[in-house]
FINU-895990 format. One record per residue (C-alpha): x, y, z. Coordinates in steps of 0.05 Angstrom, whole numbers, plus 5000, padded with zeros to 4 digits. Layout:
% FINU-895990
px->X py->Y pz->Z
...
//
This chain:
% FINU-895990
px->3940 py->5217 pz->9610
px->3971 py->5169 pz->9662
px->3980 py->5095 pz->9643
px->3958 py->5061 pz->9709
px->3963 py->4993 pz->9743
px->3920 py->4944 pz->9706
px->3887 py->4923 pz->9771
px->3838 py->4982 pz->9767
px->3762 py->4971 pz->9753
px->3714 py->5015 pz->9719
px->3654 py->5027 pz->9766
px->3587 py->4994 pz->9742
px->3620 py->4944 pz->9695
px->3626 py->4870 pz->9703
px->3660 py->4819 pz->9657
px->3662 py->4743 pz->9648
px->3689 py->4689 pz->9601
px->3680 py->4614 pz->9596
px->3703 py->4558 pz->9552
px->3643 py->4542 pz->9513
px->3676 py->4497 pz->9461
px->3656 py->4538 pz->9401
px->3719 py->4514 pz->9363
px->3767 py->4486 pz->9414
px->3756 py->4448 pz->9478
px->3780 py->4479 pz->9545
px->3797 py->4547 pz->9514
px->3761 py->4612 pz->9538
px->3722 py->4634 pz->9477
px->3655 py->4665 pz->9501
px->3661 py->4732 pz->9535
px->3609 py->4780 pz->9564
px->3614 py->4854 pz->9584
px->3557 py->4878 pz->9625
px->3535 py->4944 pz->9660
px->3485 py->4946 pz->9715
px->3451 py->5002 pz->9681
px->3449 py->5024 pz->9606
px->3507 py->5064 pz->9585
px->3526 py->5113 pz->9529
px->3559 py->5075 pz->9475
px->3589 py->5084 pz->9405
px->3621 py->5040 pz->9353
px->3657 py->5039 pz->9287
px->3651 py->4979 pz->9242
px->3685 py->4949 pz->9179
px->3673 py->4982 pz->9113
px->3682 py->4915 pz->9076
px->3619 py->4905 pz->9037
px->3618 py->4834 pz->9064
px->3595 py->4844 pz->9136
px->3585 py->4791 pz->9187
px->3518 py->4784 pz->9220
px->3541 py->4810 pz->9290
px->3567 py->4873 pz->9252
px->3498 py->4883 pz->9219
px->3460 py->4873 pz->9283
px->3505 py->4911 pz->9328
px->3514 py->4972 pz->9283
px->3437 py->4976 pz->9276
px->3426 py->4971 pz->9352
px->3479 py->5023 pz->9366
px->3438 py->5078 pz->9327
px->3405 py->5089 pz->9394
px->3473 py->5111 pz->9425
px->3468 py->5065 pz->9485
px->3476 py->4992 pz->9505
px->3479 py->4949 pz->9568
px->3518 py->4888 pz->9547
px->3565 py->4858 pz->9494
px->3569 py->4783 pz->9480
px->3633 py->4765 pz->9443
px->3655 py->4698 pz->9417
px->3720 py->4672 pz->9382
px->3726 py->4612 pz->9340
px->3672 py->4628 pz->9291
px->3662 py->4695 pz->9252
px->3586 py->4682 pz->9236
px->3604 py->4712 pz->9170
px->3576 py->4693 pz->9104
px->3525 py->4649 pz->9137
px->3462 py->4679 pz->9102
px->3396 py->4690 pz->9141
px->3415 py->4634 pz->9189
px->3474 py->4678 pz->9213
px->3428 py->4735 pz->9230
px->3380 py->4687 pz->9262
px->3438 py->4660 pz->9305
px->3464 py->4731 pz->9323
px->3393 py->4750 pz->9345
px->3384 py->4686 pz->9382
px->3450 py->4694 pz->9420
px->3431 py->4765 pz->9441
px->3364 py->4741 pz->9467
px->3394 py->4688 pz->9507
px->3443 py->4737 pz->9541
px->3386 py->4788 pz->9550
px->3342 py->4735 pz->9585
px->3400 py->4710 pz->9628
px->3415 py->4782 pz->9649
px->3342 py->4807 pz->9657
px->3353 py->4863 pz->9606
px->3322 py->4889 pz->9542
px->3347 py->4850 pz->9485
px->3356 py->4914 pz->9440
px->3412 py->4936 pz->9491
px->3452 py->4873 pz->9477
px->3507 py->4878 pz->9424
px->3540 py->4819 pz->9394
px->3613 py->4809 pz->9367
px->3645 py->4748 pz->9334
px->3714 py->4730 pz->9306
px->3743 py->4670 pz->9275
px->3732 py->4624 pz->9213
px->3687 py->4653 pz->9159
px->3631 py->4612 pz->9130
px->3612 py->4564 pz->9184
px->3547 py->4562 pz->9221
px->3549 py->4586 pz->9293
px->3540 py->4528 pz->9342
px->3481 py->4555 pz->9383
px->3484 py->4493 pz->9431
px->3553 py->4519 pz->9456
px->3518 py->4584 pz->9474
px->3460 py->4551 pz->9509
px->3498 py->4506 pz->9552
px->3546 py->4564 pz->9573
px->3503 py->4623 pz->9583
px->3483 py->4611 pz->9655
px->3553 py->4601 pz->9676
px->3577 py->4662 pz->9637
px->3528 py->4707 pz->9675
px->3542 py->4674 pz->9744
px->3617 py->4687 pz->9731
px->3608 py->4762 pz->9724
px->3660 py->4803 pz->9764
px->3691 py->4872 pz->9757
px->3759 py->4834 pz->9760
px->3749 py->4792 pz->9697
px->3775 py->4840 pz->9647
px->3832 py->4796 pz->9632
px->3788 py->4737 pz->9619
px->3751 py->4771 pz->9564
px->3815 py->4795 pz->9532
px->3838 py->4723 pz->9532
px->3772 py->4697 pz->9505
px->3771 py->4743 pz->9443
px->3842 py->4719 pz->9420
px->3848 py->4675 pz->9356
px->3916 py->4673 pz->9325
px->3941 py->4725 pz->9375
px->4000 py->4702 pz->9418
px->3988 py->4754 pz->9472
px->3930 py->4792 pz->9505
px->3926 py->4862 pz->9485
px->3902 py->4907 pz->9542
px->3917 py->4979 pz->9569
px->3891 py->5023 pz->9626
px->3894 py->5097 pz->9638
px->3866 py->5153 pz->9678
px->3861 py->5228 pz->9665
px->3832 py->5286 pz->9699
px->3772 py->5318 pz->9667
px->3735 py->5374 pz->9698
px->3765 py->5361 pz->9766
px->3748 py->5289 pz->9765
px->3790 py->5228 pz->9754
px->3763 py->5190 pz->9694
px->3785 py->5119 pz->9682
px->3793 py->5077 pz->9619
px->3807 py->5004 pz->9607
px->3814 py->4976 pz->9535
px->3826 py->4910 pz->9502
px->3836 py->4889 pz->9429
px->3848 py->4825 pz->9388
px->3881 py->4819 pz->9324
px->3940 py->4787 pz->9290
px->3921 py->4772 pz->9219
px->3873 py->4801 pz->9166
px->3894 py->4867 pz->9189
px->3885 py->4931 pz->9149
px->3825 py->4961 pz->9182
px->3777 py->5008 pz->9149
px->3736 py->5048 pz->9198
px->3754 py->4998 pz->9253
px->3799 py->4942 pz->9273
px->3791 py->4868 pz->9287
px->3757 py->4872 pz->9353
px->3768 py->4924 pz->9407
px->3728 py->4945 pz->9467
px->3738 py->5006 pz->9514
px->3703 py->5016 pz->9580
px->3705 py->5083 pz->9612
px->3670 py->5118 pz->9671
px->3669 py->5185 pz->9636
px->3604 py->5226 pz->9630
px->3598 py->5241 pz->9555
px->3540 py->5251 pz->9507
px->3529 py->5198 pz->9450
px->3547 py->5245 pz->9394
px->3611 py->5269 pz->9426
px->3630 py->5198 pz->9440
px->3618 py->5175 pz->9372
px->3658 py->5235 pz->9344
px->3716 py->5222 pz->9392
px->3715 py->5148 pz->9372
px->3713 py->5159 pz->9297
px->3769 py->5212 pz->9302
px->3814 py->5169 pz->9345
px->3805 py->5107 pz->9301
px->3823 py->5146 pz->9240
px->3892 py->5162 pz->9271
px->3907 py->5096 pz->9303
px->3875 py->5029 pz->9280
px->3864 py->5057 pz->9211
px->3939 py->5069 pz->9204
px->3962 py->4995 pz->9219
px->3971 py->4940 pz->9168
px->3996 py->4868 pz->9174
px->3976 py->4838 pz->9109
px->3931 py->4888 pz->9072
px->3864 py->4850 pz->9087
px->3803 py->4883 pz->9116
px->3762 py->4834 pz->9158
px->3687 py->4823 pz->9153
px->3681 py->4829 pz->9229
px->3720 py->4891 pz->9248
px->3690 py->4933 pz->9303
px->3712 py->4982 pz->9359
px->3662 py->4993 pz->9414
px->3665 py->5044 pz->9471
px->3618 py->5043 pz->9530
px->3616 py->5102 pz->9580
px->3581 py->5093 pz->9647
px->3585 py->5164 pz->9672
px->3604 py->5142 pz->9741
px->3665 py->5191 pz->9745
px->3615 py->5247 pz->9754
px->3654 py->5294 pz->9712
px->3616 py->5352 pz->9679
px->3579 py->5326 pz->9617
px->3623 py->5329 pz->9557
px->3575 py->5358 pz->9505
px->3617 py->5405 pz->9465
px->3674 py->5384 pz->9420
px->3705 py->5454 pz->9425
px->3712 py->5448 pz->9502
px->3777 py->5429 pz->9535
px->3743 py->5371 pz->9570
px->3723 py->5342 pz->9503
px->3797 py->5348 pz->9478
px->3824 py->5316 pz->9541
px->3777 py->5257 pz->9533
px->3792 py->5248 pz->9456
px->3866 py->5255 pz->9468
px->3864 py->5199 pz->9521
px->3822 py->5154 pz->9477
px->3870 py->5165 pz->9422
px->3930 py->5148 pz->9462
px->3897 py->5084 pz->9488
px->3878 py->5061 pz->9417
px->3949 py->5076 pz->9391
px->3976 py->5033 pz->9445
px->3931 py->4977 pz->9425
px->3940 py->4988 pz->9350
px->4016 py->4981 pz->9359
px->4007 py->4917 pz->9400
px->3969 py->4890 pz->9343
px->4023 py->4905 pz->9293
px->4075 py->4877 pz->9340
px->4038 py->4815 pz->9348
px->4025 py->4807 pz->9271
px->4023 py->4735 pz->9247
px->4093 py->4713 pz->9243
px->4120 py->4783 pz->9254
px->4192 py->4792 pz->9279
px->4195 py->4868 pz->9270
px->4148 py->4928 pz->9283
px->4161 py->4986 pz->9234
px->4136 py->5057 pz->9228
px->4134 py->5085 pz->9159
px->4137 py->5161 pz->9163
px->4127 py->5201 pz->9099
px->4139 py->5276 pz->9104
px->4147 py->5331 pz->9050
px->4086 py->5314 pz->9013
px->4040 py->5366 pz->8986
px->3982 py->5342 pz->9033
px->3975 py->5297 pz->9092
px->3928 py->5254 pz->9054
px->3981 py->5242 pz->8999
px->4035 py->5228 pz->9053
px->3990 py->5174 pz->9082
px->3976 py->5145 pz->9014
px->4051 py->5137 pz->8999
px->4066 py->5109 pz->9069
px->4005 py->5058 pz->9063
px->4032 py->5035 pz->8997
px->4101 py->5022 pz->9023
px->4075 py->4991 pz->9088
px->4031 py->4939 pz->9047
px->4084 py->4921 pz->8996
px->4100 py->4844 pz->9004
px->4172 py->4858 pz->8972
px->4185 py->4913 pz->9022
px->4159 py->4870 pz->9084
px->4200 py->4809 pz->9061
px->4263 py->4854 pz->9056
px->4249 py->4876 pz->9126
px->4245 py->4804 pz->9150
px->4310 py->4788 pz->9113
px->4344 py->4850 pz->9143
px->4359 py->4875 pz->9069
px->4364 py->4952 pz->9063
px->4335 py->4946 pz->8994
px->4310 py->5014 pz->8984
px->4293 py->5003 pz->8913
px->4234 py->4964 pz->8933
px->4211 py->5022 pz->8974
px->4219 py->5074 pz->8923
px->4184 py->5027 pz->8870
px->4125 py->5021 pz->8919
px->4121 py->5097 pz->8929
px->4121 py->5103 pz->8851
px->4056 py->5061 pz->8844
px->4021 py->5096 pz->8903
px->3985 py->5144 pz->8855
px->4018 py->5206 pz->8887
px->4060 py->5248 pz->8840
px->4128 py->5268 pz->8866
px->4200 py->5280 pz->8839
px->4241 py->5218 pz->8850
px->4307 py->5262 pz->8843
px->4283 py->5297 pz->8908
px->4269 py->5236 pz->8950
px->4308 py->5219 pz->9014
px->4302 py->5153 pz->9052
px->4331 py->5136 pz->9122
px->4326 py->5076 pz->9165
px->4325 py->5106 pz->9236
px->4381 py->5156 pz->9238
px->4419 py->5123 pz->9181
px->4409 py->5163 pz->9116
px->4413 py->5117 pz->9057
px->4385 py->5153 pz->8999
px->4397 py->5228 pz->8984
px->4361 py->5263 pz->8926
px->4341 py->5195 pz->8896
px->4412 py->5166 pz->8897
px->4447 py->5117 pz->8945
px->4499 py->5142 pz->8992
px->4541 py->5082 pz->8982
px->4559 py->5019 pz->9018
px->4578 py->5049 pz->9086
px->4508 py->5082 pz->9087
px->4476 py->5014 pz->9073
px->4517 py->4982 pz->9126
px->4489 py->5030 pz->9177
px->4420 py->5023 pz->9150
px->4426 py->4947 pz->9155
px->4445 py->4950 pz->9229
px->4378 py->4990 pz->9240
px->4339 py->4932 pz->9206
px->4366 py->4883 pz->9256
px->4324 py->4919 pz->9312
px->4256 py->4898 pz->9333
px->4226 py->4968 pz->9326
px->4251 py->5019 pz->9277
px->4225 py->5076 pz->9230
px->4232 py->5087 pz->9156
px->4233 py->5159 pz->9142
px->4216 py->5185 pz->9073
px->4223 py->5258 pz->9053
px->4188 py->5278 pz->8988
px->4211 py->5351 pz->8996
px->4148 py->5374 pz->8959
px->4108 py->5405 pz->9015
px->4089 py->5402 pz->9091
px->4047 py->5340 pz->9091
px->4067 py->5287 pz->9141
px->4038 py->5223 pz->9164
px->4055 py->5155 pz->9194
px->4031 py->5082 pz->9181
px->4051 py->5024 pz->9223
px->4068 py->4954 pz->9194
px->4106 py->4892 pz->9206
px->4151 py->4845 pz->9166
px->4130 py->4784 pz->9127
px->4160 py->4722 pz->9154
px->4157 py->4645 pz->9134
px->4113 py->4636 pz->9193
px->4059 py->4681 pz->9167
px->4052 py->4633 pz->9108
px->4049 py->4572 pz->9155
px->3997 py->4604 pz->9202
px->3951 py->4620 pz->9144
px->3962 py->4559 pz->9102
px->3928 py->4517 pz->9155
px->3885 py->4570 pz->9192
px->3821 py->4527 pz->9189
px->3851 py->4465 pz->9212
//
């Protein structure tokens, strides 16, 4: 895969964003992704049992394996809004379909923002014609900005890869900063590609890639009601059809998709609400990969560990205590813990003040890795997290204001 200049476009796709005033005035908050013809599409969605209306509607429509447009708003999640929320989601998709002159069943909807408030349909009505008129292949950045909530930066990536003798292009965006511990998806993410791939293989590649990327990040341990990742594939690259998961073309596609999603996932962690550090928790030596992930996730979600990271305190006792409540059995007398290349704990015992001094120096970096060796097997996995700062509390104490 080659990361490419972001000025590229994906043939057949146009995008647009406007300031509809859904929550704030004069801020891009309504976006549209459109293909001139229906495309192959796949999505993964939150497994939170509380699902927003757009999640319910879009997941049902995606069963057909194709779509033509995605309407996205920020400022209001349209979640926990009862039957009125479903009516609003359907009405918004109908307005977009009529303005575009396409089948309503080919329009997906996505929302992010405050939970529990009714969606202001007047904002959609007064903005739809301008949204459609503004469509352009060059407006990817506009939509990436329109989907932001507490994000401090836009999160985008573009790449190309040769598949079957043809250059296949990808562009992807994501939003997310808080309420981040995805389960089958993440906040919001949208991927456009000109690859020619069947719906079952696209869905399989997306699900596999999400499991190793967005499902490995945590900011605060909370899974949203609105999480979704969507991929739209136009087929314009003209590569041989990808229809066999055992074929090298499929592997090239999935590998590229996974690298893109990992890049976005790490951008989300780095931009975690109030975050000052981006940390990889790597657990090896577990009996199974699943157990390694379980230990890593428990450490990554520990508030005490995350606040120690913020304070640049090499408090390994908090780490091993979190490991001990992970539900995974291991021998604490065998555990090694290192901060980057600074080994601090050997066989469950501290190596002393000089080792702690070197570990503390690692904690002063913005990016670092905590390496845990259980010495109990070959299982090895990573989870990505950030620290907890005072600003996280401030941001979430008045989120609705």
